N, C-alpha and C positions, 0 to 999 in steps of 0.2 A: 661525506654524507652518512655512510654506514658506520663510521667511527663515532659520529655524534649520536647515532641511534644506540650503539653499544653503550655509550656513556649514560644516555637517558635511562636505559634498562637498569644499569648498575646503580644510578642515583635513586631510583624508585624501588629498590629492595629486591630486584631479581638477581640471584647469585650467578652472574655470568663471569667468565674468565677470558683472558686474552687468547688462550689456546682455542677456545670455542669461536672467538671472533675471527681468528686467522683461518680456522676451518671453514667458516662461512665465506670468506673472501676467496679461498681456494676453490670452493664449490662453484662460486659465481664465475671465476676465471675459467673454469673447465666447462662452463655451460651445462651444469647439472640440471638447471631449469631454464625455461624459455624466458623471454623478456615479458614478464607478466606479474602484476601485483599479487595475484592469487598464488602463483607458484613461489614467489619470493616469500610470501607470508608463511606458506607451509614449510619451506626449507628453513627459514630463520627460526620458526617456532620449534621445529624438530631438533635444531642444534642448541638453541639458547635455553629452552624450558626443560628442566630435568625433573620437575615434580608437578603433579596435576594442580596443586594448590595455587600455582603461579600462572595458570592458563588464562584466567579472566583478566588478571593484571596485565599480562603480556598483550592480550587483545586490545585493551583500552589504550595502552601506550603506543602500540603499533598504529591504531586508528588515528590517534592524535598526531603522531609524528609524520605519517605518510598521507595525511588528509589531502584530498584533491589530486593525488597522483593516480592516474587511471590509464588503462590500455585501450586503444581503439581496436574495434573488431577487424582483424586483418583480412578476414574472409570477405569483407564488404568494402573496405577502404585501404588505401595505402597509408603509411604512417605520415601524419602531419607534424612538421617540426613544432615543438612547444613554443619556440621564440616567436613564431608567427602569431600566437594567441596570447602572448603576455600583454598585460595592460601597459600602455604607454601614457595614457591620461586617466587618472583615477576618477575624475568627476566630470566627464564630458556630458553636457546636457543638450538634448535635442529640442529644437523649437517646435511649436505646433505646425509651422509651415513645413519643416523637414519631415515630420511624421505624416502629415497629410499628403506629401509628395510621393511617399513610398506605397507602391501597389503590389498586390500578390502577383507571382510569376505565372500563375495559371494551373496550379494543382500539384499534387504530390509527385506524379511521374515526371513532370517537367523540372521540378526541383531536383529530383534524383539525377536526371540527365545533365542538368547544369552543373551539379556538384562534381560529377564524374569528369566533365570537360575541364573544370578548374583544376582538379587533381592532376590531370595530364599536362596542363599548361603552366601552372604556377610554379615559379622557381625561387621566390623570395617572400619575406614577411611583408604584410601590408597593414596599415592602420588608418582608420578614419575614412575609408573609401566606400564605394557603393557597388563594387563588382567582385573583388577577390575575397578569398578566405582570410579573415583578419579580425581586428578588434576595433571597438569604438566607432563602427561605421553603420551604414544602412544596408550593407550586403546581407542577403539571407543566410550567409554562412560565416560562423565565427562566434565571438563572445563579446559581451558588454556593449552591444549596440542596440539597434531597434529595427525590427522588421516584422510585419504582421504574420508572415508565414516562413519563419526561418528554421535552420538547423543549428542548434546550440552545440558548439564544439569547444571544449576546453574551459568552460565556465562552470564552476562547482555548484552554483545555485541560480535558478531562474529568477528573472526580475519582472518580465511582462506576463509570464504564464501562458505564452502563445506559441512556444516552440513546437514544430511539427515532429522533429526527432531530436534526441539528445545523444551525442556520441560520447558517452561516458558510462562507467559502471557505478551506479549509485547504490548505497547501502541503506536499507530500511530497518527499523527496529520493530520487534514484536510488541503488541499491546499487552500491558500488564493486566492481570486478572484479579489483583488484590487491592484495588483502589476502593476505599470505603467512603471517602469524603464526598458528600452530596449524591450518593447513590441511592439513598433511601427512597427519595421521591421517584427515581427511575424504576426501582423495584415495584413500587405501588402501581406505576403506569403499566409495567409489564405483566402484573398480576391479572390484568384484564384479558390476557390471552391464557386462559386456564381451562384445564380439563382434569379436575381433581378426582382421584380414585384412591382407595385404601389398598395398601400393599405392604408386604414385609411382616415383621414380628408384631404381635399385639402389645403396643407400648402406651397407648393413649386411653384414658379412662372415659368410658361411655356413661355419662352421668344419668341420662334418661333411663337407659336400660338397667343401670345399677339400682336406681330408685325403685323401678318397677319390680325387679326381682327381689329386692330387700323387703318390699311391702308384702309380696307373696309368701316370704319366708317368716312372716310374723315379726319383723324388725331385726332379724339376724342379717348382718351385712353380707351381701353377695356381690362382689366386684365383677364388673364386666369390662374387659379390656379389648380394644380394637386396634388394628394397624393405623399408623399415621396416614393422613391424606397427603398425597404427592401429586405434583403436576405432571400429567402424562403427555403433554404437548411436545412434539418433536420439532426442533428448530435448526435450520441450516443458515448460518450467517456468513456473508462474504464481505470482507473489509477491504476497502481501497486504502493503500498506504503509500507514503512518500510524496514528494513534490508539493502540490497545493494542499494536501491533507495534513502536512506537518503542523499548521497552527491549531488543528483540531485533535491532536493526539490525546490530551487530557480528557476532553469530552468523550472521545471514543473509548478510552480506558474505563471511564465511569460506566458507560453503557455496557461494555464487555463484562465488567465485574458484576453488574446488576443481572445481566443475562445468565452468567454462570451460576449465580446464586438461585435464580428463579427457575431455570429450566434444567431438569435432570437430563433430558436428552438434547444436548446442544452440541452441534458440530460447527466448526468455524474454519475458514480458509482465508487467504489473502490474495489480492490481485492489485494491479497498478493501473489506475485511470479507467480502463474498460476491461471487461471480461474477454479473455481469448481462450486458446486451446489448452492453457496450463494455469494452475493455481499452485499455491504452496502453503505449508504449515509453519515454516520457520523462516523468517525474513533474513536471518544471518546466512542461510544456506539455500536461498531461493533460486540460485543458478544451478546448484548441484542436485537438489531434491525436488524437482518439479513433479506435480501430480496432474495427469491428464484430466481436463474438465469432464470429459466423457465418463471418467471413472466415478465422478460424483453422481452423474445421472444413473449409473448402473448400481451404485452402492446405496443411495438413499431414495426410497420410494416417494410417491406423490403425497404421502401423508405428512411429509415434512413441510413446515412453513418456511418459505424462503425470504430472507431479509438481506438486501444489499445495503451497505453503509458506505457512502462516498459523496463527494461534493459535485461530481459530474463535470468538473472543470478541466477541459482538455481541448486539443485541436479537433474540430469536427471530423477530420479524416480518421481519427482513432476509432470512431464509432462506425463510420459509413464506408470506409475504403479497405480493400485488400492491401496489405503491406502498410497500413496506416498507423500501426503501433509506434509509439515513440521510442521503443527500446529494441524491437525485433521485427522480423518480416513475417507477419501473420498471414497465413494463406486464406483466411476467411475474415470478413469484417466483424468488428465487435458486436454490431447489431445482430448478426446471425447467431452468435452465442447467447446473447440476451434473449433472443426469441426462442432458442432451444430450451433455455431454463424456464421461461414462461410456459411453454407447452408442456413440459414435464411436471412443473409444480404449479397447480392452479391457485395456490394461496401464496401471494408474493407482494412485497412492498419494497420501496427504495427510501431509505432515510438519508436526508441531505443536511449536513451541519451548517451549510450556508443559509443565511436567512432568506426567506422567500422574496423579499423586496428586491433582492439582487438577481434572482433567477432569470428574469427577462433580458438582462444585459449580457448574458453568456449563452451564445448559440448552442453550445454542446449540452448545456443543462436542458434546454428546450427539446433537443433531440432525444436525450435519455428519457425525459418525462413522457414524450410521445410514445417511445418504444415500450415504456412501462405502463402504458395505458392510463396515464395521469395518476398512478398510484405512487406518487412521490410525496413525502411528508418531511417537514423540517425536523431536525433533531432537537426538539424542545419537548417539554413535558406535555404540552397540548398536542404537538405533532405525534409524540409516541402514543398518546391515547387514541388519536385518530387511526394511527397505523395498526394498533392492536385490534381495533374494531374492523378495519379493512381486511385483516388476515382471517377473519371469521366469515367473510363474504366474498365470493368469487365473481359476483355478477355486477355489483354497483361500480360506477365510475366515481373516483374521488378527486377532489380539488383541494390543494393546500389552502390553509388559512393564512392570509398575509398578516404580518405582524408590524 
């Protein structure tokens, strides 16, 4: 496995040698690092990459070669053998009767208790069943099956979008801020949220004053220069990334580019599904460089306009329950953090890239909309226009316009 990775690096132009490869194998044999993708990545990069110009290429090749290999959090679960979760049937289809027969187990706490019992009892791989951790079945635990309230284990990508927790470390990408295609109309919509003031060096010609002063001087030209008008509005944007937001990456990038162009005072952070006690600036280092959400409340005053961008699609537990996060054990429900943000920032909206006609079919969207006091708008040009108007008014209740 590692020899093939060594050859991949060599074939794609990274100058690696057999000596370095043997050094890596020796380090692994001596347990220089723990059994962790992150630790192995750091070790292999330190040994193989000798010049900074090859760092990006190494990251791309590492991601492609080791895609889907993740480590389960040992502090919460014992290690689950990978063969238990391997696909045995690539295309098993569940009938409507099978889906209808599957019922929720009674909430997050019962799911956690049941999973712990299975980890203590299960001794072999299972496929197609309704009880054990396995694949292609209707058990709440495993991969490539169906259950309305399941824990996805060992499956790189969701299918139903209903997993209560995901036992894997997923990598998200940062939004690009230089996307120009189709951003002009977004810029026009964002201009509705303006507070223009003149500041800086006098670089713009004041025609009216110039004409007036020239007339008083008997026709002798007297130029009057003024500073450029700039938008003084302060904006704090929080972007949902990963999972069900992946289909909307390009749309969010266009919004991000337009916002960076339009707002001089723009601050942005990322979260996943629902806001909790931490946010981050760089998705590539979101586990190492977390930023406490309370720090945002202390750093940015209530003059900032708060804009959430997310589809609101998740398990309802992620909003309403303690420990409900799909990725970690949050001590407070997501709704608590949303309420804190609302209390601190009186000017707030939620932009949803999902079209409004689908909102009523997803319980979590309805919950988020209620928490946000109906200030949820579709991420369309018309929705942006409505949202910018709403950010100027803290009193009115807003309803989305169905499309």
